[in-house]
C-alpha positions in Angstrom: -13.1 2.0 15.4 -10.2 3.8 13.8 -10.3 5.6 10.3 -7.8 4.7 7.8 -5.7 7.9 8.6 -5.3 6.7 12.1 -4.3 3.1 10.9 -1.7 4.6 8.5 -0.2 6.9 11.0 0.2 4.0 13.6 1.1 1.2 11.4 2.1 2.0 8.1 3.8 5.5 8.5 6.9 4.0 10.4 7.1 1.3 7.7 7.1 3.7 4.9 9.6 5.9 6.6 11.9 2.9 6.5 11.2 2.5 2.8 12.4 6.1 2.1 15.6 5.2 4.0 16.3 2.2 1.6 14.7 -0.7 3.3 12.1 -2.9 1.9 8.6 -3.0 3.2 5.6 -5.0 3.1 2.0 -4.5 4.2 0.1 -7.7 4.4 -3.7 -7.5 4.8 -5.2 -10.7 5.8 -8.6 -11.7 6.9 -12.0 -13.3 5.9 -14.0 -12.1 2.8 -15.8 -9.0 3.8 -13.7 -8.0 6.6 -12.4 -4.6 5.1 -9.0 -5.5 3.8 -9.7 -3.8 0.4 -11.3 -0.7 2.0 -8.3 -0.2 4.4 -5.8 -0.7 1.7 -7.7 1.4 -1.1 -10.1 3.6 1.0 -12.2 6.2 -0.5 -11.2 10.0 -1.6 -14.1 11.6 0.4 -13.8 12.2 3.3 -9.9 12.4 3.2 -9.5 10.6 6.5 -10.9 7.4 4.8 -8.1 7.5 2.0 -6.5 4.1 2.0 -3.0 2.9 2.9 -1.9 2.5 -0.7 -2.6 6.2 -1.8 -1.2 7.6 1.4 2.0 5.4 1.1 2.4 6.6 -2.5 2.0 10.3 -1.6 4.4 9.8 1.3 7.0 8.2 -0.8 6.8 10.5 -3.7 6.9 13.6 -1.3 10.1 12.1 0.1 11.7 11.6 -3.1 10.7 15.1 -4.4 12.4 16.6 -1.2 15.5 14.4 -1.5 18.7 16.1 -2.8 21.6 14.3 -4.6 19.9 10.9 -4.5 18.5 8.6 -7.0 15.3 6.5 -6.2 13.8 3.4 -7.9 10.3 2.9 -6.8 8.6 -0.5 -7.5 5.4 -1.5 -6.1 3.3 -5.1 -6.0 -0.2 -5.5 -5.4 -0.9 -9.1 -5.2 -4.2 -11.2 -4.3 -3.9 -14.6 -2.9 -7.2 -16.4 -2.9 -7.9 -20.1 -2.7 -4.0 -20.8 -3.3 -4.0 -18.7 -6.6 -1.9 -15.6 -6.8 -2.9 -12.7 -9.1 -0.9 -9.7 -9.8 -3.7 -6.8 -9.4 -1.3 -4.3 -11.2 -0.6 -6.6 -14.2 -2.1 -6.1 -17.6 -4.2 -9.3 -17.1 -5.5 -9.3 -13.4 -7.2 -12.8 -14.1 -3.9 -14.3 -15.0 -2.6 -16.8 -12.2 1.0 -16.4 -11.3 3.3 -19.3 -10.6 
């Protein structure tokens, strides 16, 4: 019964804060087909309370980078799908290509 804003604030926010301090972070969405993983991760833009974890995390990270002084950042993100033991990079040029 939570919206994606509540989920982000309770679960992802502390993880992303750690990322802005230099730690690696992973959010792993696992569950049955149709259980809401993609919606929770991507969300929708309207209403803003239903924006997903990924856009919220990007905003959070880039706001932190913008406010930081005397620091350099390297931001890297992966968005992988594991389905039937096949792994695909959903941010890659060919999302149908299977990874090793």
